[in-house]
C-alpha positions in Angstrom: 0.1 -14.7 40.0 -1.5 -13.3 43.2 -0.6 -9.8 44.3 0.9 -11.1 47.5 3.5 -13.0 45.5 5.0 -9.9 43.8 8.5 -9.2 45.0 11.7 -7.4 44.3 14.1 -9.3 41.9 17.4 -8.8 40.2 17.5 -9.7 36.5 19.9 -9.5 33.6 17.2 -10.3 31.0 17.3 -6.8 29.2 21.1 -7.1 28.9 20.8 -10.7 27.6 18.3 -9.7 24.9 20.3 -6.6 23.8 23.6 -8.5 23.3 22.1 -11.2 21.0 23.3 -11.3 17.4 20.8 -11.0 14.6 19.2 -14.4 13.9 16.4 -16.3 12.2 14.5 -16.0 15.4 14.5 -12.2 15.0 13.3 -12.5 11.5 10.4 -14.6 12.7 9.4 -11.8 15.1 9.6 -9.2 12.3 7.4 -11.3 10.0 4.9 -12.0 12.7 4.6 -8.5 14.0 6.0 -6.0 11.5 3.9 -7.1 8.5 0.8 -5.5 10.0 1.9 -2.1 8.6 1.4 -3.6 5.1 -2.3 -4.0 6.0 -2.5 -0.4 7.2 -0.9 0.8 3.9 -3.3 -1.4 2.0 -6.3 0.0 3.8 -5.5 3.7 3.5 -4.4 3.4 -0.2 -7.4 1.3 -1.3 -9.8 3.8 0.1 -7.9 6.7 -1.3 -7.9 5.2 -4.8 -11.5 3.9 -4.9 -13.3 7.1 -3.6 -14.2 8.2 -7.0 -15.6 4.8 -7.9 -17.8 4.6 -4.7 -19.7 7.7 -5.8 -20.3 6.4 -9.3 -23.8 5.2 -10.3 -24.2 1.5 -9.8 -21.4 1.2 -7.2 -23.8 -0.5 -4.8 -23.3 2.1 -2.0 -25.0 5.5 -1.6 -22.0 7.8 -0.9 -20.3 10.8 -2.4 -16.6 11.3 -3.1 -16.4 14.0 -0.5 -18.1 11.7 2.1 -15.8 8.8 1.3 -12.5 10.8 1.2 -13.5 13.3 3.9 -15.9 11.8 6.5 -14.9 8.2 5.8 -11.2 9.0 6.2 -11.8 11.0 9.4 -13.8 8.2 10.9 -10.9 5.8 10.2 -8.5 8.1 11.9 -10.8 8.7 14.8 -11.2 5.0 15.3 -7.4 4.6 15.2 -6.9 7.3 17.8 -9.4 5.9 20.3 -8.3 2.3 19.5 -4.7 3.3 20.2 -5.6 4.8 23.6 -7.9 1.9 24.8 -5.7 -0.9 23.5 -2.5 0.9 24.5 -3.6 1.0 28.1 -4.6 -2.6 28.0 -1.3 -3.6 26.3 0.7 -2.2 29.3 -1.8 -3.8 31.7 -2.5 -7.2 30.1 0.6 -7.9 28.0 1.8 -7.3 24.4 0.8 -10.7 23.0 -2.8 -10.8 24.2 -3.5 -7.4 22.7 -1.7 -7.8 19.3 -3.9 -10.9 18.8 -7.1 -9.0 19.8 -6.4 -5.9 17.7 -5.7 -8.0 14.6 -8.9 -9.9 15.0 -10.8 -6.7 15.2 -9.2 -5.4 12.0 -10.1 -8.6 10.2 -13.8 -8.5 11.2 -14.2 -4.7 10.4 -12.4 -4.7 7.1 -14.6 -7.7 5.9 -17.7 -5.8 6.9 -16.5 -2.6 5.0 -16.5 -4.6 1.8 -20.2 -5.4 2.4 -21.4 -1.8 3.2 -24.3 -0.5 1.2 -25.0 2.8 2.9 -22.7 5.7 3.9 -23.3 5.2 7.6 -22.3 1.6 7.4 -19.1 2.6 5.6 -18.4 5.1 8.4 -19.0 2.6 11.2 -16.8 -0.1 9.7 -14.0 2.3 8.8 -14.1 3.5 12.5 -13.8 -0.1 13.7 -11.0 -0.9 11.2 -9.1 2.1 12.4 -9.6 1.1 16.0 -7.9 -2.3 15.2 -5.0 -0.6 13.4 -4.5 2.0 16.1 -4.3 -0.7 18.7 -1.8 -2.5 16.6 0.6 0.5 16.6 0.8 0.5 20.4 1.0 -3.2 20.9 3.4 -4.0 18.0 5.9 -1.2 18.4 6.1 -2.1 22.1 6.8 -5.7 21.4 9.3 -5.1 18.6 11.4 -2.6 20.6 11.5 -5.0 23.7 12.5 -8.0 21.6 15.0 -6.5 19.2 18.7 -6.0 20.2 19.7 -2.4 20.9 22.3 -2.4 18.2 19.6 -3.0 15.5 16.5 -1.4 17.2 16.6 1.9 15.3 17.1 0.4 11.8 14.5 -2.3 12.3 11.9 0.0 13.8 12.3 2.5 10.9 12.0 -0.2 8.3 9.1 -1.9 9.9 7.1 1.3 10.1 8.1 2.0 6.5 6.6 -1.2 5.3 3.3 0.7 5.4 4.3 1.7 1.9 4.6 -1.9 0.6 0.9 -2.2 1.4 0.4 1.1 -0.3 2.0 -0.2 -3.5 -0.1 -3.3 -3.3 -3.3 -1.3 -2.7 -2.5 1.0 -5.7 -1.9 -1.8 -8.1 -4.8 -3.8 -6.7 -7.1 -0.8 -7.2 -6.2 -0.7 -10.9 -7.4 -4.2 -11.4 -10.4 -3.9 -9.1 -11.6 -0.7 -10.8 -11.3 -2.1 -14.3 -14.9 -2.6 -15.4 -13.8 -5.0 -18.1 -12.8 -7.4 -15.3 -15.2 -6.7 -12.5 -18.6 -5.0 -12.4 -18.8 -1.5 -10.9 -20.4 -2.8 -7.7 -18.0 -5.7 -7.1 -14.4 -4.7 -7.8 -14.0 -2.2 -4.9 -15.5 -4.8 -2.5 -12.9 -7.4 -3.4 -10.1 -5.0 -2.5 -11.2 -5.3 1.2 -11.4 -9.0 0.8 -7.7 -9.1 0.1 -7.0 -7.3 3.3 -8.9 -10.0 5.1 -6.9 -12.8 3.5 -3.6 -11.2 4.3 -4.7 -10.5 7.8 -5.6 -14.2 8.3 -2.1 -15.2 7.2 -0.5 -12.8 9.6 -2.7 -14.0 12.4 -1.5 -17.6 11.8 2.2 -16.6 11.8 1.7 -14.3 14.9 0.5 -17.2 17.1 4.2 -18.3 17.5 5.4 -14.9 18.6 6.2 -14.8 22.4 5.2 -12.3 25.1 7.8 -9.7 25.9 10.2 -11.0 28.6 10.5 -7.4 29.9 6.8 -7.2 30.4 6.8 -10.7 32.1 9.4 -10.1 34.8 7.9 -6.7 35.8 4.5 -8.3 36.2 5.6 -11.0 38.5 6.2 -13.7 35.9 10.0 -13.8 36.1 10.1 -17.6 35.8 8.3 -17.5 32.4 10.7 -14.7 31.3 13.8 -16.6 32.3 12.6 -19.8 30.5 11.7 -17.8 27.4 15.0 -16.0 27.2 17.0 -19.2 27.8 15.1 -20.9 24.9 15.9 -17.9 22.7 19.6 -18.0 23.6 19.8 -21.8 23.0 18.1 -21.4 19.6 20.6 -18.7 18.6 23.5 -20.7 19.8 22.5 -23.6 17.6 22.1 -21.2 14.6 25.5 -19.5 15.1 27.4 -22.5 16.3 29.3 -20.4 19.0 29.0 -18.9 22.4 27.1 -15.7 23.1 28.8 -12.6 24.6 28.5 -12.1 28.3 25.5 -9.9 29.2 25.9 -6.6 30.9 24.8 -5.6 34.4 21.7 -6.7 36.3 18.9 -4.4 37.3 16.7 -4.5 40.4 13.0 -4.6 39.7 10.1 -4.1 42.2 7.3 -6.1 40.5 3.8 -4.6 40.0 0.7 -5.6 38.2 -0.3 -2.2 36.7 0.3 1.5 36.8 -2.4 4.2 37.1 -3.0 6.9 34.6 -1.9 9.5 37.1 1.6 8.0 37.4 1.9 7.5 33.7 0.9 11.2 33.0 3.3 12.4 35.7 6.1 10.4 34.2 5.6 11.7 30.6 4.9 15.4 31.4 6.6 16.1 34.7 9.6 13.8 34.5 10.1 14.0 30.7 8.5 17.3 29.5 11.1 17.8 26.8 10.6 14.3 25.4 6.8 14.8 25.5 7.2 18.0 23.5 9.4 16.2 21.0 6.8 13.4 20.6 4.0 15.9 20.0 5.9 17.8 17.4 7.0 14.8 15.4 3.6 13.2 15.4 1.6 16.3 14.5 4.0 17.2 11.7 3.9 13.8 10.0 0.3 13.0 10.7 -1.1 16.1 9.2 1.0 15.8 6.1 0.4 12.1 5.4 -3.3 11.8 6.4 -4.2 14.9 4.6 -2.5 14.1 1.4 -2.7 10.3 1.0 -6.4 10.2 1.6 -7.0 12.7 -1.2 -4.3 12.2 -3.7 -6.6 10.4 -6.2 -9.0 13.3 -6.0 -6.2 15.7 -6.8 -5.3 13.8 -9.9 -8.9 13.6 -11.1 -9.7 17.2 -10.3 -6.7 19.0 -11.7 -5.3 16.6 -14.3 -8.4 14.6 -15.4 -6.8 11.3 -14.5 -9.5 8.6 -14.6 -10.3 6.7 -11.4 -9.0 3.5 -12.9 -5.5 4.9 -13.5 -4.7 6.8 -10.3 -3.2 3.6 -8.8 -0.2 3.8 -11.2 0.8 7.3 -9.9 0.3 6.3 -6.3 2.3 3.1 -6.7 5.3 5.2 -7.7 4.9 7.5 -4.7 4.6 4.6 -2.4 7.7 3.0 -3.8 9.7 6.2 -3.0 8.2 6.2 0.5 9.4 2.7 1.2 12.8 3.1 -0.4 13.5 6.1 2.0 13.3 4.1 5.2 15.1 1.2 3.6 18.0 3.3 2.5 18.3 5.7 5.4 17.4 3.5 8.4 21.0 2.3 9.0 22.0 5.9 9.6 19.7 6.3 12.6 21.9 3.8 14.4 25.2 5.1 13.1 24.9 8.9 12.5 22.4 9.0 15.4 18.8 9.9 16.1 19.1 13.6 16.5 20.7 14.5 13.1 18.7 12.0 11.2 15.3 12.9 12.6 15.8 16.6 12.3 17.4 16.2 8.8 14.6 14.1 7.3 11.9 16.4 8.7 13.6 19.6 7.5 14.5 18.3 4.0 11.1 16.8 3.3 9.4 20.0 4.5 11.5 22.2 2.3 10.9 20.0 -0.8 7.1 20.0 -0.1 7.1 23.8 0.0 8.8 23.9 -3.4 6.2 21.4 -4.7 3.3 23.6 -3.4 4.7 26.6 -5.1 5.1 24.8 -8.5 1.7 23.3 -8.2 0.1 26.7 -7.6 2.1 28.1 -10.5 0.6 25.5 -12.8 4.0 24.2 -14.0 3.4 20.6 -12.9 1.7 17.8 -14.7 0.4 14.6 -13.1 3.7 13.0 -13.9 6.0 15.8 -12.6 3.8 16.3 -9.5 4.2 12.6 -8.7 8.0 12.9 -9.2 8.2 15.8 -6.8 6.2 14.0 -4.2 8.3 10.9 -4.7 11.5 12.8 -3.9 10.1 14.7 -1.0 8.5 11.7 0.6 11.7 9.7 0.3 12.9 11.7 3.3 9.5 12.3 4.9 8.7 8.6 5.2 11.9 7.9 7.2 11.1 10.9 9.4 7.6 9.8 10.0 8.8 6.3 10.9 11.3 7.8 13.4 8.4 9.4 15.3 7.1 6.0 16.3 10.7 4.9 17.1 11.2 8.0 19.3 8.1 7.7 21.5 8.6 3.9 21.9 12.1 4.2 23.3 12.4 7.4 25.3 9.8 6.6 28.0 9.9 3.9 30.8 8.9 0.4 29.9 5.8 0.4 32.0 4.3 3.3 30.0 5.7 2.4 26.6 2.5 1.2 24.8 0.3 3.9 26.3 2.9 6.5 25.4 2.9 5.4 21.8 -0.9 5.4 21.8 -1.1 8.8 23.4 1.2 10.6 21.1 -0.2 8.8 18.1 -3.7 9.7 19.1 -3.0 13.4 19.8 -0.8 13.9 16.7 -3.1 11.9 14.4 -6.2 13.6 15.7 -4.7 17.0 15.1 -3.5 16.2 11.6 -5.4 13.1 10.6 -9.0 14.2 11.4 -8.7 17.9 10.6 -6.5 17.2 7.6 -8.8 15.0 5.5 -11.9 17.1 6.3 -10.1 20.3 5.4 -8.3 18.8 2.5 -11.4 17.3 0.8 -13.1 20.7 0.9 -10.0 22.5 -0.5 -9.6 20.1 -3.4 -13.3 20.3 -4.2 -13.0 24.0 -4.9 -10.9 23.2 -8.0 -8.6 26.1 -7.2 -4.9 25.3 -7.2 -4.2 27.8 -4.5 -6.4 26.1 -2.0 -4.7 22.8 -2.5 -1.3 24.4 -2.5 -2.1 26.0 0.9 -3.0 22.5 2.3 0.4 21.3 1.1 2.1 24.3 2.6 0.6 23.7 6.0 1.8 20.1 6.1 5.3 21.2 5.0 5.6 24.0 7.6 4.6 21.6 10.4 7.1 19.1 9.2 9.9 21.7 9.3 8.8 23.0 12.7 9.1 19.5 14.0 12.6 19.2 12.5 13.7 22.3 14.4 12.3 20.9 17.7 14.2 17.7 17.1 17.5 19.7 16.8 17.1 21.0 20.3 15.2 18.3 22.1 16.2 15.1 20.3 17.4 12.1 22.4 20.7 10.3 21.5 19.2 6.8 21.9 21.2 5.1 19.2 22.6 1.6 20.2 21.6 2.1 23.9 19.5 -0.3 25.9 15.9 0.8 26.6 16.6 0.8 30.4 19.5 3.2 29.9 17.4 5.6 27.8 14.6 5.7 30.3 14.9 3.9 33.7 11.8 1.7 34.3 9.4 3.0 37.0 9.7 -0.4 38.7 13.5 -0.3 38.8 15.1 0.2 42.2 18.2 2.5 42.7 21.5 0.7 43.2 21.7 1.8 46.8 18.1 0.7 47.7 
């Protein structure tokens, strides 16, 4: 649509979407969009579990364990940070659907090439590009999900969707056990096939995702209100047929002044001048969870091998147990984010997980843990940490105006992940390499303290967004005042 055709409109589309009952149509959205976190979990876990195999003689790639778990992990996170920023900006400008197709295609190409790498530099480059695709997915997918899911279910669904990362982690752990078994696959082939599975799963998701629509909220703000109206009417008719009854009356209309795009200056001003407390909250939550998860998950197999002599082909069993605890946490606790509320649940999960991680660090340094009991401690602590980490994405995706949503997610993800996810793996790899329990315990402690600090911030700055419409939590920049 030409710029001259942009106008001011009144619409009840947000209210109509929020009052919809849960339906098969919503399940289709979740399957098409939410399953991408399974790929992310698969990627991170596979690399974490195969690092020792990559450095073995005859692996087919010239790389050391420290390079794979340290530099390789940092390149993946760096790509995710930059990809999130670039694709997050494009998501707000060009639309959710166009970008969640592009980012998945980038992931598919890069992960396939990773499995073909023969030199360290090739591994770094393809890990960077894979990360860029995944980072872009975080911005595009969280935006689309929040704008399509009814407000009554938004918290629970967002927490569970982000928690499905750990289903991928379970799959990656178990897959690595088979792939690293030299009785089944040669040393130079098994690890390559693990990346091939990511490619296959990604292609399946790409096919399902083709039927997922553009966000009606994005459409009506960008001058395409007729498309938005038609899409929402089709959704309502589909749900009426499923339920066999009438839908509840929608709430009030809002007045929107349409626009094509918003500049970086206005976006930055909105986040840091209009919502400085929310920006501080977002930074705290992302830095806390990012340092902990990126530092530990990328190096867990190395910890087991270094301190407990667990062979590379067996680390997947331990990690699968931890991953299961991580998924069960969001699955069990997610409902409480919509009933008890955001503030108590976010602060509680961060503080509890941090306290448990501190205790684990102390026991690890004291030498009273075995590979099994260390795994049990992590499983309990990360039951809460995983729900808390998922709530970080939920928070920044719902507390800022619609026009800045994707870039806000990307910005906080990039800053928090850069602070914890780039520094973490590089530092952690070096600390584990020393073979001294105290060095590794210090790394655990840093992550735990940052998690607890974020929990304290959430107590004072948390936003009570449970069961509220996105436009009530943060007024769109394009929305006109009632008296205008």
